[in-house]
Backbone bond lengths (Angstrom), bond angles and torsions (degrees), N, CA, C in turn:
res aa  C-N    CA-C-N  psi(-1)  N-CA   C-N-CA  omega(-1)  CA-C   N-CA-C  phi
1 M - - - 1.437 - - 1.564 104.98 -
2 R 1.398 115.35 130.59 1.421 120.99 178.59 1.471 107.53 -124.13
3 I 1.294 117.26 142.12 1.499 121.53 173.01 1.519 104.82 -105.76
4 E 1.278 117.56 113.92 1.470 125.61 174.34 1.551 108.94 -76.52
5 L 1.312 115.90 120.32 1.465 118.00 -177.27 1.537 116.52 -67.53
6 E 1.330 116.29 -18.73 1.490 121.40 173.87 1.465 110.72 -67.14
7 S 1.323 119.11 -26.50 1.460 125.27 -171.98 1.571 108.99 -80.56
8 L 1.328 115.66 -14.04 1.548 117.86 -175.23 1.539 106.81 -71.03
9 E 1.325 112.51 132.31 1.533 118.12 172.61 1.461 108.50 -84.79
10 A 1.358 117.82 129.10 1.423 124.90 178.58 1.543 113.29 56.14
11 G 1.333 115.88 25.45 1.453 121.74 178.79 1.521 115.83 74.12
12 K 1.257 116.49 18.90 1.502 119.31 177.75 1.535 112.55 -151.08
13 G 1.315 116.04 163.68 1.399 119.40 179.68 1.511 111.14 -179.14
14 T 1.327 115.18 178.42 1.468 124.83 179.42 1.503 109.73 -120.39
15 F 1.289 117.41 155.19 1.475 120.48 174.46 1.517 107.93 -142.29
16 A 1.326 114.92 155.65 1.463 122.82 173.25 1.487 107.04 -154.71
17 H 1.290 118.79 142.15 1.467 120.30 178.57 1.585 109.97 -154.45
18 S 1.330 115.19 130.80 1.493 118.00 170.95 1.539 108.07 -107.29
19 Y 1.306 113.53 116.54 1.441 117.00 -178.39 1.498 115.50 -66.63
20 A 1.268 122.99 140.28 1.444 127.01 174.12 1.567 108.70 -80.43
21 D 1.314 117.15 159.58 1.464 119.00 178.76 1.516 111.18 -61.29
22 G 1.316 114.32 129.47 1.493 117.92 -178.88 1.527 115.56 83.60
23 E 1.305 117.63 -5.16 1.451 119.56 -178.31 1.538 111.68 -74.02
24 L 1.296 116.96 -32.12 1.486 121.84 -178.47 1.529 110.32 -115.88
25 V 1.308 117.01 124.04 1.506 118.69 178.06 1.521 108.02 -108.84
26 L 1.311 115.32 126.05 1.424 120.99 179.67 1.607 112.27 -76.34
27 P 1.310 119.32 138.14 1.441 120.73 -174.88 1.488 111.65 -75.53
28 D 1.335 121.64 -8.51 1.475 128.27 -174.24 1.475 106.20 -107.14
29 D 1.395 116.65 115.77 1.490 123.04 -177.10 1.505 113.55 -68.59
30 R 1.394 116.02 -15.22 1.475 118.94 179.75 1.515 112.98 -78.03
31 L 1.341 115.02 -15.63 1.547 118.51 -176.08 1.521 105.02 -113.65
32 R 1.338 111.04 141.62 1.520 120.77 175.90 1.543 108.01 -133.27
33 L 1.281 115.92 129.82 1.430 119.32 179.17 1.520 111.54 -72.79
34 V 1.318 116.86 128.95 1.452 122.49 175.20 1.497 112.73 -111.67
35 E 1.316 113.99 -15.29 1.490 120.14 175.96 1.570 104.22 -137.28
36 S 1.331 117.23 121.32 1.397 120.22 -174.12 1.513 110.33 -63.47
37 P 1.359 116.21 141.13 1.504 119.47 -176.82 1.493 110.62 -68.96
38 V 1.369 112.49 153.14 1.372 122.09 175.70 1.592 105.71 -130.01
39 I 1.323 116.03 129.02 1.404 120.44 -175.95 1.536 110.72 -127.57
40 S 1.277 117.73 141.78 1.422 123.48 174.18 1.471 111.09 -146.87
41 G 1.348 117.04 156.36 1.468 117.90 179.85 1.584 113.63 172.47
42 Q 1.305 112.19 -173.02 1.447 121.05 178.83 1.523 109.78 -120.62
43 I 1.296 117.55 150.15 1.425 123.56 178.02 1.501 109.24 -131.13
44 R 1.302 117.91 134.33 1.493 120.57 -176.75 1.491 109.34 -140.70
45 R 1.335 118.28 133.93 1.458 121.55 174.85 1.499 107.07 -99.37
46 V 1.400 112.49 126.33 1.521 117.64 176.93 1.539 107.30 -139.92
47 D 1.388 110.44 121.58 1.443 117.29 173.08 1.545 114.67 52.90
48 G 1.322 117.75 45.35 1.465 117.68 178.79 1.537 115.31 85.32
49 R 1.307 114.00 -14.50 1.489 119.74 177.15 1.446 111.45 -103.44
50 V 1.297 118.93 158.55 1.445 125.48 174.56 1.506 110.09 -121.76
51 Q 1.367 112.25 124.88 1.479 117.64 178.39 1.470 109.35 -105.26
52 V 1.322 116.57 132.21 1.483 123.97 -177.17 1.524 106.33 -126.59
53 Q 1.367 113.63 121.09 1.449 119.41 176.96 1.567 106.77 -120.79
54 G 1.277 119.15 145.03 1.416 118.07 176.99 1.520 115.23 177.40
55 H 1.368 115.21 -162.57 1.373 121.61 -171.90 1.481 111.35 -145.35
56 V 1.342 118.78 137.77 1.505 120.91 177.46 1.534 105.17 -123.03
57 V 1.300 115.71 137.44 1.454 126.77 174.18 1.520 107.45 -125.90
58 A 1.352 116.09 133.42 1.476 120.73 175.25 1.497 107.95 -163.42
59 R 1.283 116.77 -179.57 1.429 123.64 176.83 1.558 108.18 -141.44
60 V 1.309 117.60 124.59 1.447 120.13 179.59 1.540 112.32 -117.58
61 Q 1.312 112.98 157.75 1.461 121.16 177.31 1.531 108.90 -111.09
62 V 1.275 117.41 130.57 1.497 124.79 -179.69 1.542 108.72 -135.98
63 A 1.313 114.39 161.72 1.459 123.87 179.02 1.516 105.15 -98.61
64 C 1.334 113.10 136.85 1.448 121.21 173.96 1.569 109.60 -61.64
65 D 1.277 118.50 137.93 1.490 123.36 -174.73 1.480 110.84 -70.52
66 R 1.361 122.39 -17.09 1.411 124.71 -176.16 1.480 114.55 -106.11
67 C 1.360 118.57 -41.57 1.472 120.60 -178.32 1.473 112.54 -114.81
68 L 1.281 121.70 -8.25 1.466 126.92 -178.30 1.487 118.01 69.25
69 K 1.381 113.97 9.32 1.467 120.13 174.35 1.596 106.61 -62.99
70 T 1.308 116.19 137.59 1.472 120.49 174.35 1.480 113.71 -78.93
71 I 1.315 114.63 133.17 1.471 124.06 179.23 1.459 111.73 -129.54
72 E 1.322 118.50 154.02 1.438 121.84 175.84 1.520 110.71 -105.62
73 I 1.411 112.06 135.32 1.437 116.35 177.13 1.528 110.63 -119.90
74 P 1.305 116.10 132.50 1.469 117.61 179.32 1.568 107.81 -79.53
75 V 1.336 114.03 143.21 1.416 118.00 174.19 1.503 104.70 -118.13
76 D 1.373 114.41 128.36 1.426 123.66 177.65 1.511 107.54 -146.84
77 S 1.364 112.85 94.84 1.446 120.42 -165.64 1.529 109.90 -126.28
78 A 1.338 115.43 126.57 1.488 122.50 170.75 1.510 108.35 -93.69
79 F 1.278 119.57 147.70 1.500 124.97 179.89 1.473 110.02 -141.77
80 N 1.325 113.10 153.07 1.423 124.25 -179.25 1.604 104.60 -147.73
81 L 1.320 113.66 100.64 1.453 119.16 -172.05 1.501 108.56 -123.66
82 E 1.341 113.08 154.23 1.451 122.21 174.64 1.480 111.67 -125.85
83 Y 1.311 116.72 130.32 1.496 124.80 -177.38 1.506 107.68 -107.39
84 V 1.318 112.40 137.60 1.501 120.66 175.24 1.562 107.53 -132.74
85 T 1.374 115.92 156.23 1.408 118.04 177.92 1.539 108.36 -77.81
86 R 1.310 116.33 160.10 1.479 122.33 179.01 1.497 109.30 -53.38
87 E 1.344 122.98 -47.22 1.416 128.32 -179.95 1.516 108.85 -57.44
88 D 1.314 122.10 -46.29 1.443 122.33 -178.84 1.492 110.73 -70.47
89 Y 1.282 120.49 -32.75 1.459 123.83 176.98 1.580 110.46 -66.12
90 Q 1.347 113.86 -45.07 1.500 117.13 -176.06 1.530 106.83 -70.54
91 A 1.302 121.09 -31.68 1.471 121.41 175.05 1.498 112.20 -66.40
92 Q 1.339 118.45 -29.01 1.416 125.94 179.87 1.548 112.55 -77.55
93 Q 1.334 114.88 -20.14 1.571 120.34 -173.98 1.496 109.29 -58.59
94 A 1.267 120.18 -25.61 1.485 120.72 -177.30 1.506 111.22 -68.86
95 V 1.346 116.33 -25.12 1.416 125.07 179.27 1.489 109.23 -90.32
96 E 1.365 116.21 146.15 1.489 121.13 177.41 1.539 109.08 -67.85
97 L 1.323 115.53 134.75 1.471 119.87 177.62 1.570 111.22 -70.84
98 T 1.304 113.46 142.95 1.484 119.34 176.09 1.489 111.63 -108.54
99 E 1.281 119.81 175.00 1.480 123.72 173.91 1.452 113.34 -57.40
100 E 1.291 119.73 -35.30 1.440 124.77 178.64 1.487 112.32 -63.74
101 D 1.326 117.51 -28.71 1.422 122.49 -179.17 1.541 114.72 -75.14
102 L 1.357 118.05 -7.91 1.429 123.14 178.17 1.493 110.91 -67.76
103 D 1.333 119.63 -24.50 1.442 127.00 178.45 1.542 110.02 -91.53
104 L 1.278 119.69 15.15 1.467 124.87 -176.39 1.506 108.32 -95.50
105 T 1.320 116.50 132.14 1.510 121.87 178.16 1.496 109.00 -129.14
106 V 1.295 114.67 142.23 1.455 120.59 179.71 1.526 107.55 -92.50
107 F 1.424 115.20 139.57 1.418 118.93 -179.31 1.537 107.69 -142.04
108 D 1.303 116.84 176.51 1.498 120.29 -172.28 1.565 112.21 -81.49
109 G 1.293 119.23 -6.68 1.481 123.57 176.53 1.558 111.77 90.31
110 E 1.232 118.97 -3.26 1.433 122.94 -178.47 1.509 115.69 -110.60
111 A 1.378 115.55 -40.62 1.477 117.94 -177.15 1.526 109.77 -148.82
112 I 1.326 115.97 155.95 1.456 124.23 174.34 1.476 108.72 -106.14
113 D 1.345 116.42 127.48 1.508 119.66 -177.17 1.570 105.38 -94.94
114 I 1.354 114.65 107.01 1.412 124.68 -174.28 1.554 108.53 -71.90
115 D 1.325 118.24 -31.31 1.509 120.29 177.62 1.543 111.43 -59.96
116 D 1.371 116.03 -42.86 1.414 119.14 177.44 1.561 113.47 -62.87
117 L 1.336 113.10 -38.32 1.447 118.08 177.14 1.537 110.45 -63.56
118 V 1.283 120.03 -46.07 1.442 125.08 -177.44 1.493 109.77 -61.94
119 N 1.336 117.26 -45.39 1.544 122.90 177.60 1.509 107.47 -59.71
120 E 1.308 120.29 -44.03 1.463 122.63 -177.42 1.516 111.57 -65.57
121 E 1.382 115.67 -42.73 1.420 117.55 177.82 1.525 116.07 -63.62
122 I 1.353 112.17 -38.55 1.559 116.75 178.74 1.551 109.14 -69.00
123 L 1.294 116.43 -41.16 1.492 114.94 179.52 1.531 112.54 -67.74
124 L 1.333 118.57 -34.90 1.420 122.21 176.07 1.568 115.80 -67.43
125 A 1.367 112.69 -28.97 1.448 119.49 -179.15 1.502 111.43 -79.61
126 A 1.282 116.68 -23.92 1.505 119.64 -177.43 1.529 108.87 -75.81
127 P 1.278 116.65 133.26 1.496 117.74 -176.42 1.577 110.76 -73.56
128 D 1.258 118.29 154.87 1.465 124.70 -177.49 1.550 109.92 -70.57
129 H 1.334 117.63 -38.81 1.405 123.71 -177.67 1.549 106.61 -119.95
130 I 1.312 114.20 114.31 1.491 119.62 -173.01 1.545 109.48 -110.70
131 L 1.305 114.35 123.40 1.486 122.76 176.62 1.520 111.01 -122.23
132 C 1.327 115.21 139.54 1.460 119.84 176.56 1.493 110.63 -69.78
133 Q 1.341 120.55 -29.64 1.412 128.54 174.49 1.509 108.47 -153.71
134 D 1.340 116.96 153.18 1.458 119.39 -178.03 1.487 115.69 -58.01
135 D 1.341 116.69 -31.19 1.497 119.11 179.87 1.515 115.00 -104.54
136 C 1.251 112.76 28.30 1.569 119.73 179.27 1.509 106.61 -53.35
137 K 1.339 116.43 131.11 1.472 124.17 -177.80 1.571 111.21 -93.28
138 G 1.265 114.90 -16.39 1.456 118.32 177.35 1.500 116.24 83.24
139 I 1.299 114.27 -160.25 1.488 122.48 -178.17 1.524 107.71 -112.21
140 C 1.344 114.74 136.35 1.432 120.49 174.69 1.480 113.30 -64.56
141 P 1.331 117.06 122.64 1.448 119.68 -176.17 1.557 113.55 -68.50
142 R 1.338 118.01 -17.34 1.402 121.70 -179.50 1.621 112.03 -87.81
143 C 1.322 115.65 -53.55 1.404 118.69 -171.33 1.577 112.02 -107.09
144 G 1.278 116.42 -14.94 1.455 118.77 176.53 1.539 115.53 86.94
145 A 1.358 115.16 6.79 1.503 119.67 -176.93 1.549 109.66 -75.31
146 D 1.294 112.91 143.80 1.489 116.03 174.68 1.523 109.17 -78.47
147 R 1.384 113.63 108.64 1.445 117.16 -178.75 1.467 120.68 -60.58
148 N 1.374 116.06 -15.88 1.428 121.54 171.74 1.496 110.70 -69.41
149 L 1.303 121.89 -27.80 1.424 123.15 -177.40 1.533 114.11 -104.89
150 V 1.335 118.13 -29.32 1.408 120.69 -175.44 1.548 110.82 -135.18
151 D 1.332 117.63 139.32 1.459 118.98 171.33 1.505 107.94 -92.02
152 C 1.340 115.83 107.76 1.465 118.70 178.48 1.543 108.47 -86.62
153 A 1.298 115.32 158.99 1.477 124.00 -177.90 1.511 112.69 -93.64
154 C 1.277 118.38 11.25 1.401 123.71 -175.69 1.514 110.48 -72.95
155 K 1.405 116.12 138.89 1.470 118.85 176.11 1.491 105.94 -92.97
156 T 1.330 117.37 129.83 1.475 120.34 -176.50 1.500 110.68 -125.10
157 A 1.365 116.84 11.29 1.483 118.98 179.07 1.500 114.02 -86.70
158 E 1.258 115.90 46.25 1.478 121.96 177.22 1.498 109.87 -73.35
159 V 1.333 115.80 151.09 1.423 122.79 173.58 1.548 108.91 -102.56
160 D 1.230 116.40 130.89 1.473 123.72 174.03 1.496 107.57 -55.80
161 E 1.379 119.76 127.91 1.429 126.83 177.35 1.544 111.21 -47.49
162 R 1.287 115.92 -37.12 1.422 119.64 -175.83 1.520 115.06 -67.78
163 W 1.369 114.55 -20.87 1.478 122.38 -178.97 1.506 110.28 -102.78
164 A 1.305 119.58 0.38 1.507 120.42 -178.48 1.473 112.37 -61.72
165 G 1.301 118.64 -42.70 1.488 119.66 176.00 1.432 116.14 -58.05
166 L 1.283 117.57 -39.87 1.516 122.94 178.94 1.495 107.49 -66.09
167 K 1.321 118.21 -43.47 1.486 121.56 177.04 1.496 112.87 -56.66
168 E 1.298 116.52 -42.67 1.457 122.06 177.69 1.519 110.86 -60.17
169 L 1.314 117.49 -47.76 1.437 124.02 179.39 1.595 110.49 -59.17
170 V 1.254 115.29 -45.94 1.463 118.53 178.58 1.581 111.87 -62.83
171 N 1.292 114.55 -42.80 1.461 119.19 179.99 1.547 109.67 -60.70
172 R 1.336 117.14 -43.24 1.416 122.79 -178.26 1.547 112.75 -63.61
173 K 1.312 111.77 -40.31 1.455 118.62 177.01 1.527 114.25 -65.14
174 N 1.303 118.20 -34.71 1.461 123.83 -177.43 1.503 113.89 -80.52
175 R 1.396 117.14 -4.39 1.499 123.24 -177.43 1.493 109.20 -79.05
């Protein structure tokens, strides 16, 4: 979905879109949409800049980083972004960037791509480290059993060969 800036009445407008299944493809293979995103917001053109405020709601499915169990994460993200043309951005480069400039995005000056914005908000809302539960035990590296479901008898307290020499030094020192 694109918002053509020429179509804005008096330099401002509102937008809303409910994505159909398969209409939006996330760029991260770890995430899968289970509830199609819904976006709404306002757009306003001010002094050569475009301000976009809005809200994205979706639900994504991800795998737990320890046990690989799939879990669903709700996405409920508000955004407030400012778009500038490449020329305006390059002219600003001589000035030191401030914290407010972190919400600054460069665009072609003609249209705002809402699909890119939704993708970005979903990716930013997903946590870096995903666990199905805080005390997830993960998968046994020997037999592959899910330790949340089964207590396997595998011994996993191996020492990496590269650290064996250090372990020997420590043991000698403690004698």
